C-alpha positions as CSV (number, residue, x, y, z in Angstrom):
1,M,-10.7,-30.0,22.5
2,S,-11.7,-27.4,24.1
3,T,-14.3,-25.0,23.6
4,P,-13.0,-21.0,23.0
5,P,-14.5,-19.5,25.6
6,T,-16.7,-16.0,24.2
7,A,-16.7,-13.8,27.3
8,R,-15.2,-10.0,25.9
9,P,-12.5,-9.6,29.5
10,H,-11.8,-6.0,30.3
11,D,-8.4,-5.3,28.9
12,G,-7.1,-2.8,31.4
13,S,-7.5,0.4,28.8
14,S,-7.9,3.6,31.3
15,I,-8.9,5.3,27.8
16,S,-12.6,6.7,27.6
17,V,-14.5,5.4,24.4
18,W,-15.0,9.4,23.2
19,A,-10.6,9.3,23.4
20,S,-11.0,5.6,21.6
21,I,-12.6,7.4,18.8
22,A,-10.9,10.3,18.7
23,L,-8.0,8.3,18.1
24,V,-9.4,6.5,15.6
25,L,-10.5,9.4,13.8
26,L,-6.9,11.3,13.9
27,V,-5.9,8.0,11.5
28,F,-8.1,9.3,9.4
29,L,-7.0,12.4,9.1
30,A,-3.8,10.8,9.0
31,Y,-4.4,10.2,5.4
32,V,-4.7,13.0,3.7
33,P,-1.8,15.1,3.3
34,G,-0.4,14.0,-0.1
35,F,-3.1,12.1,-0.9
36,A,-3.9,14.2,-3.8
37,T,-0.4,16.3,-4.2
38,V,2.2,12.8,-5.0
39,P,2.6,12.3,-8.1
40,P,2.1,8.8,-9.3
41,L,4.5,6.2,-7.5
42,D,6.5,3.8,-9.6
43,R,6.2,1.9,-10.8
44,D,3.4,-0.6,-9.8
45,E,1.3,2.3,-8.6
46,P,0.9,4.0,-12.4
47,R,1.2,0.1,-14.3
48,Y,-2.7,-0.3,-12.1
49,T,-3.8,3.0,-13.1
50,Q,-2.7,2.9,-16.6
51,A,-4.6,-0.3,-16.9
52,T,-7.7,1.3,-15.2
53,K,-7.5,4.4,-17.9
54,Q,-7.3,2.3,-20.9
55,M,-10.4,0.2,-19.6
56,V,-12.0,3.8,-19.5
57,E,-10.6,4.8,-23.1
58,T,-11.7,1.6,-24.5
59,G,-14.8,0.2,-22.7
60,D,-13.5,-3.1,-22.6
61,Y,-13.6,-3.7,-18.7
62,V,-12.9,-7.5,-19.2
63,Q,-9.0,-7.4,-20.2
64,I,-6.3,-6.0,-18.3
65,R,-3.5,-4.6,-20.8
66,F,-0.7,-2.0,-20.2
67,Q,-0.4,-0.4,-23.5
68,D,-0.6,-2.9,-26.1
69,A,0.3,-5.9,-23.7
70,P,-1.8,-7.8,-21.2
71,R,-1.2,-7.6,-17.9
72,N,-2.3,-10.8,-16.6
73,K,-1.6,-10.8,-13.5
74,K,-4.2,-10.0,-10.3
75,P,-7.9,-9.9,-10.7
76,I,-9.8,-7.4,-11.8
77,G,-11.7,-5.8,-8.6
78,I,-9.2,-3.0,-7.5
79,H,-9.5,-2.3,-11.4
80,W,-13.8,-2.0,-11.0
81,L,-13.3,-0.1,-8.4
82,Q,-11.2,2.6,-10.0
83,A,-12.8,2.6,-13.2
84,A,-16.1,3.1,-10.7
85,A,-14.6,5.6,-9.2
86,V,-13.7,7.5,-12.7
87,W,-17.4,7.0,-13.9
88,A,-18.3,9.4,-10.3
89,S,-16.0,12.2,-11.0
90,G,-17.5,12.3,-14.2
91,D,-14.0,13.1,-16.0
92,G,-13.1,10.3,-17.7
93,N,-9.9,9.5,-18.9
94,E,-8.9,12.7,-18.0
95,A,-9.8,12.1,-14.3
96,P,-7.1,13.0,-11.3
97,L,-4.6,10.9,-10.4
98,W,-6.6,11.4,-6.6
99,V,-9.3,9.9,-8.2
100,Y,-7.9,6.7,-8.8
101,R,-6.6,6.7,-5.4
102,M,-10.2,6.9,-3.8
103,P,-11.0,2.8,-3.2
104,S,-7.5,2.5,-1.3
105,I,-8.8,5.3,0.7
106,I,-11.7,4.2,1.3
107,G,-10.4,0.5,1.5
108,A,-8.1,1.7,4.6
109,I,-10.3,3.5,6.4
110,A,-13.1,1.0,6.2
111,A,-10.2,-2.0,7.1
112,V,-9.7,0.5,10.8
113,L,-13.8,0.1,10.9
114,L,-13.3,-3.5,10.5
115,S,-10.9,-4.1,13.2
116,V,-13.0,-2.3,15.8
117,W,-15.7,-4.8,14.9
118,M,-13.3,-7.6,14.5
119,A,-11.5,-7.1,17.6
120,R,-14.8,-6.7,19.5
121,A,-15.7,-10.3,19.2
122,F,-13.1,-10.3,22.1
123,L,-12.4,-6.8,23.4
124,P,-14.5,-3.8,25.3
125,L,-15.2,-1.0,22.7
126,G,-12.0,0.7,24.7
127,G,-9.0,-2.0,23.3
128,A,-11.2,-2.6,20.1
129,L,-10.8,0.6,19.3
130,I,-7.3,1.0,20.5
131,V,-6.4,-2.1,17.6
132,G,-7.8,0.1,15.0
133,G,-6.5,3.1,16.0
134,L,-2.7,1.1,15.9
135,L,-3.5,-0.7,12.7
136,G,-4.6,2.9,10.9
137,A,-1.4,4.7,12.1
138,T,0.7,1.9,10.7
139,V,3.5,3.2,8.4
140,I,2.2,0.8,5.7
141,V,-1.1,1.4,5.6
142,G,-0.9,4.6,5.5
143,V,1.1,4.0,2.1
144,E,-1.1,2.0,1.2
145,A,-4.2,4.4,1.8
146,R,-2.4,6.9,-0.7
147,L,-1.4,4.8,-3.7
148,A,-3.7,3.1,-5.8
149,K,-3.2,-0.2,-6.0
150,T,-4.5,-3.8,-4.3
151,D,-3.0,-3.7,-1.1
152,A,-5.6,-0.9,1.2
153,V,-8.7,-3.3,0.0
154,L,-7.2,-6.4,0.2
155,L,-6.4,-5.6,3.9
156,A,-11.0,-4.5,4.0
157,T,-11.7,-7.7,2.7
158,V,-9.6,-9.5,5.0
159,V,-10.5,-8.6,8.1
160,L,-14.3,-8.4,7.0
161,M,-13.2,-12.4,6.4
162,Q,-11.9,-12.8,9.7
163,G,-14.0,-11.0,12.0
164,A,-16.8,-12.9,10.8
165,L,-14.6,-16.0,11.1
166,A,-14.6,-15.4,14.6
167,R,-17.6,-14.9,15.2
168,V,-18.3,-17.7,13.9
169,W,-15.0,-19.6,16.0
170,L,-16.7,-18.3,19.0
171,R,-20.1,-19.5,18.6
172,E,-21.6,-16.2,18.8
173,A,-23.0,-15.9,15.4
174,K,-26.8,-16.3,14.9
175,G,-28.4,-17.5,12.4
176,W,-26.5,-16.8,8.7
177,A,-24.9,-13.3,8.9
178,A,-20.9,-14.0,10.1
179,P,-20.7,-17.1,7.6
180,I,-21.8,-15.0,4.5
181,A,-20.1,-12.5,5.1
182,F,-17.0,-14.6,5.9
183,W,-17.5,-15.9,2.2
184,V,-18.6,-12.3,0.6
185,G,-15.0,-10.9,2.1
186,L,-12.5,-14.0,1.3
187,A,-14.9,-14.0,-1.9
188,L,-13.8,-9.9,-2.7
189,G,-10.3,-10.9,-1.7
190,V,-9.8,-13.4,-4.5
191,L,-11.3,-10.7,-7.4
192,V,-9.2,-8.1,-5.4
193,K,-5.2,-10.1,-5.4
194,G,-6.5,-13.5,-5.8
195,P,-4.8,-16.1,-3.8
196,I,-3.9,-14.2,-0.7
197,A,-7.3,-14.3,0.9
198,P,-7.2,-17.6,0.5
199,M,-4.3,-18.1,2.0
200,V,-5.3,-16.3,5.3
201,A,-8.4,-18.1,5.8
202,V,-7.5,-21.7,5.2
203,L,-4.5,-21.9,6.8
204,S,-6.7,-19.7,10.4
205,V,-9.2,-22.7,9.5
206,L,-7.4,-25.0,10.3
207,V,-5.5,-23.9,13.7
208,L,-8.8,-23.1,14.7
209,S,-10.1,-26.9,14.1
210,W,-7.2,-28.2,15.5
211,R,-7.0,-26.4,18.0
212,S,-11.5,-26.5,18.9
213,G,-13.1,-28.6,17.0
214,W,-13.5,-29.4,13.7
215,S,-17.2,-28.8,13.6
216,L,-16.1,-24.6,12.6
217,V,-16.2,-25.9,8.9
218,P,-19.9,-27.2,8.9
219,R,-21.1,-24.4,10.9
220,L,-19.2,-21.6,8.7
221,R,-21.7,-23.4,5.5
222,P,-19.0,-24.3,2.7
223,L,-21.6,-25.3,0.2
224,V,-23.2,-21.3,0.6
225,G,-20.0,-20.4,0.6
226,V,-19.4,-22.3,-3.1
227,L,-22.0,-20.2,-4.2
228,I,-21.3,-17.3,-2.9
229,L,-17.9,-17.4,-4.3
230,A,-18.9,-18.7,-7.3
231,L,-21.6,-15.7,-8.2
232,I,-19.0,-13.4,-6.6
233,C,-15.9,-14.6,-9.2
234,L,-17.0,-17.1,-11.7
235,P,-18.8,-14.5,-13.9
236,W,-15.3,-12.4,-14.5
237,F,-13.5,-15.6,-14.6
238,V,-15.5,-17.1,-17.6
239,A,-15.0,-13.5,-19.2
240,I,-11.8,-13.2,-19.1
241,W,-10.7,-17.1,-19.9
242,R,-13.0,-16.5,-23.2
243,A,-11.4,-13.6,-23.7
244,T,-7.9,-14.5,-23.6
245,D,-8.3,-18.3,-24.3
246,G,-7.3,-19.0,-20.9
247,A,-3.9,-16.9,-21.2
248,F,-4.2,-14.6,-18.2
249,F,-4.7,-17.6,-16.0
250,A,-1.7,-19.4,-16.9
251,N,0.3,-16.3,-16.4
252,A,-0.9,-15.4,-13.4
253,L,-0.9,-18.6,-11.9
254,G,2.2,-19.8,-13.9
255,R,4.5,-16.7,-14.2
256,D,3.0,-14.4,-11.7
257,F,1.7,-16.3,-8.6
258,L,4.5,-19.1,-8.7
259,G,6.9,-18.0,-10.3
260,K,7.2,-15.2,-7.1
261,A,7.0,-18.3,-5.3
262,A,9.6,-20.4,-6.8
263,T,11.8,-17.5,-7.3
264,G,12.6,-13.5,-5.8
265,Q,11.0,-12.0,-9.2
266,E,11.6,-8.2,-10.5
267,G,15.4,-8.2,-8.3
268,H,12.7,-8.6,-5.0
269,W,14.7,-11.6,-3.1
270,A,15.4,-11.4,0.5
271,P,15.9,-14.4,2.7
272,P,13.9,-15.2,5.0
273,L,13.1,-13.0,8.5
274,T,12.8,-10.2,5.9
275,H,9.8,-9.3,7.0
276,A,10.4,-9.6,10.4
277,A,12.8,-7.2,10.6
278,L,10.5,-5.0,8.2
279,F,8.2,-5.4,10.6
280,F,9.6,-2.6,12.6
281,V,9.7,0.0,10.4
282,V,6.4,-0.6,8.1
283,A,4.1,-1.2,11.7
284,W,5.3,1.3,13.9
285,P,3.7,2.1,16.0
286,L,2.3,-0.9,16.5
287,A,6.1,-2.1,17.3
288,P,7.2,-0.8,20.1
289,F,3.9,-2.0,21.5
290,F,4.2,-5.3,20.0
291,V,7.9,-5.4,21.9
292,A,6.0,-4.5,24.9
293,A,3.7,-7.6,24.9
294,A,6.7,-9.9,23.9
295,R,6.3,-12.4,27.3
296,G,2.1,-12.2,26.8
297,F,2.7,-13.7,23.9
298,F,3.7,-16.8,25.3
299,S,2.0,-16.9,29.1
300,E,-1.3,-15.5,28.1
301,R,-4.0,-18.0,26.9
302,S,-7.1,-15.6,25.6
303,A,-9.4,-16.2,22.4
304,A,-8.2,-13.3,21.0
305,L,-4.7,-14.8,21.2
306,L,-5.4,-18.3,20.1
307,F,-7.2,-16.6,17.1
308,A,-4.5,-14.2,16.5
309,A,-1.8,-16.4,15.9
310,A,-4.1,-18.8,13.9
311,W,-4.6,-15.5,11.9
312,A,-1.0,-14.8,11.6
313,I,1.7,-17.1,12.5
314,P,1.1,-19.5,9.6
315,S,0.7,-16.9,7.0
316,W,3.9,-15.4,8.1
317,I,5.5,-18.1,8.1
318,V,4.5,-18.4,4.5
319,F,5.7,-15.0,3.4
320,E,9.2,-15.4,4.9
321,I,9.4,-18.9,2.9
322,T,8.8,-17.5,-0.4
323,P,11.5,-16.1,-1.9
324,T,10.3,-12.7,-2.9
325,K,9.4,-11.2,-0.6
326,L,7.8,-6.8,-0.2
327,P,7.2,-4.4,2.5
328,H,3.3,-4.7,2.2
329,Y,3.0,-9.1,1.8
330,T,2.3,-9.2,5.4
331,L,-0.1,-6.4,5.5
332,P,-2.8,-8.5,5.7
333,L,-1.8,-10.0,9.2
334,L,-1.1,-6.4,10.9
335,P,-5.1,-6.6,12.3
336,A,-4.3,-9.4,14.7
337,I,-1.5,-8.4,15.3
338,A,-2.8,-5.6,16.7
339,L,-5.1,-7.9,18.4
340,A,-2.7,-10.1,19.9
341,V,-0.9,-6.8,21.4
342,V,-4.6,-4.7,22.9
343,A,-5.3,-8.4,24.3
344,V,-2.4,-8.8,26.1
345,L,-1.9,-5.3,27.1
346,G,-5.0,-5.2,28.5
347,S,-4.8,-8.2,30.6
348,A,-1.4,-7.8,32.0
349,E,2.1,-4.5,32.3
350,P,5.0,-5.7,30.2
351,P,7.7,-6.3,32.6
352,R,10.4,-3.9,33.4
353,F,13.1,-4.6,30.6
354,L,10.1,-5.2,28.0
355,R,8.8,-1.3,28.9
356,R,12.5,-0.2,29.1
357,L,13.0,-1.1,25.4
358,A,9.6,-0.5,23.9
359,S,9.7,3.4,25.5
360,F,13.0,3.2,23.5
361,A,11.1,2.5,20.5
362,L,8.6,4.8,20.5
363,I,11.2,7.7,21.0
364,A,14.0,6.5,18.6
365,T,11.6,5.9,15.4
366,P,10.1,8.9,15.4
367,L,13.4,10.9,15.8
368,G,15.5,8.4,13.0
369,L,12.5,8.7,10.3
370,V,12.0,12.6,10.8
371,L,15.8,12.8,10.4
372,V,15.4,10.4,6.8
373,A,12.7,12.6,5.6
374,L,14.6,15.2,6.1
375,A,17.5,13.8,4.9
376,A,15.9,12.6,1.7
377,P,15.5,16.2,0.0
378,A,19.5,16.6,0.7
379,Y,20.3,13.2,-1.1
380,I,18.7,13.2,-3.6
381,A,19.5,16.6,-4.7
382,S,23.4,16.1,-4.5
383,A,22.7,12.8,-6.6
384,V,21.3,14.7,-9.4
385,G,23.6,17.8,-9.0
386,L,20.7,20.2,-8.0
387,P,21.6,22.7,-5.2
388,I,19.9,21.6,-1.5
389,N,18.2,24.5,-0.1
390,V,18.9,23.5,3.5
391,T,17.9,26.9,4.8
392,G,14.7,27.0,3.2
393,I,13.3,23.2,5.3
394,L,15.0,23.9,8.4
395,F,13.1,27.4,8.6
396,S,9.8,26.2,6.9
397,W,6.7,24.4,8.1
398,V,8.5,21.0,7.6
399,T,10.9,22.0,11.4
400,P,8.0,22.6,14.1
401,I,5.7,19.5,12.2
402,A,8.5,17.8,13.0
403,V,9.4,18.7,16.4
404,V,5.9,17.7,17.3
405,A,5.7,14.3,16.1
406,I,9.7,13.8,17.7
407,G,7.7,15.5,20.9
408,L,4.7,13.0,20.6
409,G,7.2,10.5,20.5
410,V,9.2,11.9,23.8
411,V,5.7,11.5,25.6
412,A,4.5,8.4,24.2
413,G,8.3,6.4,25.4
414,M,8.6,8.6,28.5
415,S,5.4,8.2,30.0
416,L,5.4,4.1,29.8
417,W,9.2,4.7,31.2
418,R,8.0,6.1,34.0
419,G,5.0,3.2,35.0
420,R,2.5,4.3,33.0
421,A,0.0,1.9,31.8
422,A,1.3,1.2,28.1
423,L,-2.4,0.9,27.1
424,S,-3.1,4.6,28.6
425,L,-3.6,7.6,25.9
426,P,-0.6,8.9,27.3
427,V,1.3,6.4,25.9
428,V,-1.0,4.5,22.7
429,G,-2.8,8.1,22.6
430,A,0.3,9.5,22.0
431,G,2.4,6.6,20.0
432,I,-0.4,7.0,17.8
433,A,-0.3,10.5,17.2
434,S,3.2,10.6,16.6
435,A,2.7,8.2,13.9
436,A,0.1,10.7,12.4
437,V,1.7,13.5,12.8
438,A,5.4,11.9,11.4
439,Q,3.3,10.7,8.2
440,A,1.3,13.4,7.6
441,L,4.6,15.7,7.5
442,A,6.3,13.3,5.0
443,W,3.3,13.1,2.7
444,G,2.0,16.2,3.0
445,L,5.2,18.7,2.6
446,I,8.6,16.3,2.0
447,V,7.4,14.5,-0.4
448,P,5.3,16.0,-2.9
449,N,7.9,18.5,-3.4
450,I,11.7,16.7,-3.9
451,A,11.1,18.0,-7.4
452,P,13.8,15.5,-8.5
453,L,11.5,12.3,-8.2
454,W,9.1,13.3,-10.0
455,V,11.0,13.0,-13.5
456,S,7.7,11.8,-15.6
457,P,5.5,15.1,-14.4
458,T,8.4,16.9,-14.9
459,I,8.4,15.5,-18.7
460,V,5.2,16.3,-19.5
461,R,4.7,19.8,-18.2
462,T,8.4,20.4,-20.5
463,A,7.1,18.5,-23.3
464,D,3.7,20.6,-23.6
465,A,5.9,24.2,-22.7
466,V,8.2,23.7,-25.8
467,S,5.2,22.3,-28.5
468,S,3.9,24.3,-31.2
469,C,0.6,22.3,-30.7
470,P,-0.8,21.5,-28.2
471,D,-0.9,17.9,-26.3
472,P,1.7,16.7,-27.9
473,R,2.9,13.1,-28.5
474,I,6.3,11.7,-26.5
475,A,8.4,9.6,-27.8
476,S,10.4,8.4,-25.1
477,V,14.4,6.5,-26.4
478,G,16.8,5.7,-24.8
479,G,15.0,3.8,-22.0
480,F,12.8,5.9,-19.6
481,N,9.9,3.9,-19.9
482,E,8.3,3.6,-16.4
483,P,4.7,3.5,-16.2
484,S,3.9,7.1,-14.7
485,L,4.9,8.8,-17.9
486,I,2.6,6.3,-19.9
487,F,0.0,7.0,-17.1
488,L,0.3,10.9,-17.5
489,A,1.8,12.0,-21.3
490,G,-1.1,9.2,-22.4
491,T,-1.7,5.0,-23.9
492,D,-0.1,6.2,-26.9
493,T,2.9,8.0,-25.4
494,A,6.1,6.2,-27.8
495,L,8.9,3.8,-26.0
496,T,10.6,3.5,-29.1
497,G,14.3,4.0,-30.6
498,P,16.0,7.0,-32.7
499,E,15.2,6.4,-36.0
500,E,11.7,5.5,-35.3
501,A,11.4,8.5,-32.7
502,V,12.8,10.7,-35.6
503,A,9.9,9.2,-38.0
504,L,7.3,9.7,-35.7
505,A,8.7,13.8,-35.2
506,E,8.1,14.1,-39.3
507,K,4.7,13.0,-39.4
508,E,2.9,13.6,-36.7
509,C,3.3,16.8,-33.4
510,V,5.8,14.8,-31.5
511,V,8.2,15.9,-28.5
512,I,11.1,13.2,-28.2
513,V,12.5,12.4,-25.0
514,S,15.9,10.9,-25.1
515,R,18.5,9.9,-22.2
516,E,22.0,10.9,-22.5
517,R,23.2,8.0,-23.7
518,T,20.7,8.1,-27.0
519,V,21.3,12.1,-27.6
520,A,23.9,11.6,-30.0
521,G,22.0,8.5,-31.9
522,V,19.0,11.3,-32.3
523,R,20.7,13.8,-33.8
524,A,22.2,10.9,-36.5
525,A,18.9,9.7,-36.8
526,A,17.2,13.1,-37.9
527,E,20.3,13.7,-39.7
528,A,20.4,11.1,-42.3
529,A,16.7,11.7,-42.5
530,G,17.4,15.1,-43.1
531,V,14.7,16.6,-40.1
532,T,16.0,19.3,-38.1
533,L,15.2,19.1,-35.0
534,R,16.0,21.9,-32.0
535,E,16.9,21.0,-28.3
536,P,14.6,23.4,-26.9
537,A,15.1,21.9,-23.0
538,T,16.8,19.5,-20.4
539,V,15.7,17.3,-17.0
540,T,17.8,16.3,-14.4
541,G,16.1,14.1,-12.1
542,F,16.2,11.1,-10.0
543,N,14.5,7.4,-10.8
544,I,13.1,6.5,-8.1
545,S,12.5,2.7,-9.2
546,K,16.1,2.4,-10.0
547,G,17.8,4.7,-7.6
548,D,19.7,6.2,-10.3
549,P,20.5,10.3,-11.1
550,V,18.8,10.7,-14.8
551,R,19.1,13.4,-17.6
552,L,16.9,13.8,-20.3
553,T,17.0,16.4,-23.7
554,F,14.8,17.2,-25.5
555,F,14.0,17.6,-28.8
556,V,11.3,19.0,-31.4
557,K,11.4,19.6,-35.3
558,E,11.6,22.9,-36.7
559,A,8.7,25.0,-37.6
560,P,9.3,25.6,-41.4
């Protein structure tokens, strides 16, 4: 067994510290566009926000519920963070969506900063900042930074945990600070998303101990770690056990976790190597640099590469063999890949073939993603039968910003093609900037303005417009029961059948919203009940979670 080296080798980067800091700041700014303007994105995001909203409404911060149903899937951590953001806003259950998203953007920014700190265990500051910049600019981190879900916060907890583990493994840790940071990161990860952080930790420690000696385990101070885990996690675990009589753990572990491990839950089955294929899209701009560094992964023998391999490879294999797959599952492993890439490219330049391949990817990826982003509104508009304003798209701010994103990709790709160092500013700096600009374009200008996508906000606005009373209750008939509608319209939104909806409209200020297939049923139920309904509006849209167009008819009770 060998003792891991502790020296930080020069990473070969020609980027100054200030230029590297500018790259990271650029990544931070890239998260802002769309953060407050993109409506809730079905289905996971509004499930989280609605559960938190109900906690605020009821004052019950132990049980997780979606309307009347218990939501026994993930632990409480993200809901407490979102509830804290709501409390800080002072808006209570009227808080806008961006307030619920605050923990995610803070988590993403923290993950980038913690990645720099993690990489400093192995690299000089310039290289460590490139690790943070590459991570922060990736498509999937940009997505999770804007959505009120668990994954950006989970990423921050895992990077804290692994950065501390690196220092203990390298024997750089003095005293108790690093072991405590490791266990705090692990405990917070458990409270945010259950078993993912423990899986990464256990597999990393096993591989590192196998390669470098089992003294790593006692140096992590496991007895103190158990105490930290108990202090952070046990109070809520006990409370939720008592509140649900153990049902939370039966569902979260037995149905959700083991169900995903054994079968492709909720239609998300995919074969092995799906994550490897998705990596080249969701991890742009990191992916082209991964290609450039590929040969070095087999020839390099640095501590950074060994640590990154222990972190990423075992957990990646687990994700690949698990039947249920979603693009964000491998997010906690991307900092390790960024570390490995910078460590390899900092010590040796890529061979000609890989340089050419990476150059092509740096140019083609932003071009392809921008074209997809521009084509998406046209496709969705045509799917729901709406006119397509091509001229309005091309002669708006979209086109010049798209040209900038593609142009930066060309600068990065051509600079690498012509022999510039992979970690030089014209290559990695332009590559990161290209990703940041493209994502700002997509989230800031394109996505919020694809009106047919945002069916739930349209329903709420239309219901307010057609109702004769303020704040009408919505009764949805025919199967449009997306979580975003519940979050925006209110916890009392009724998901029901024609007869029940008509009965509600007879007694309360209710707007009935029906899909086409149940319009006749609503009319028949109203006639049978002797209730006169008028049909003041219809809306069309595109149900993003199901991938099909929808047409909705509004019914309100005729005023006497």
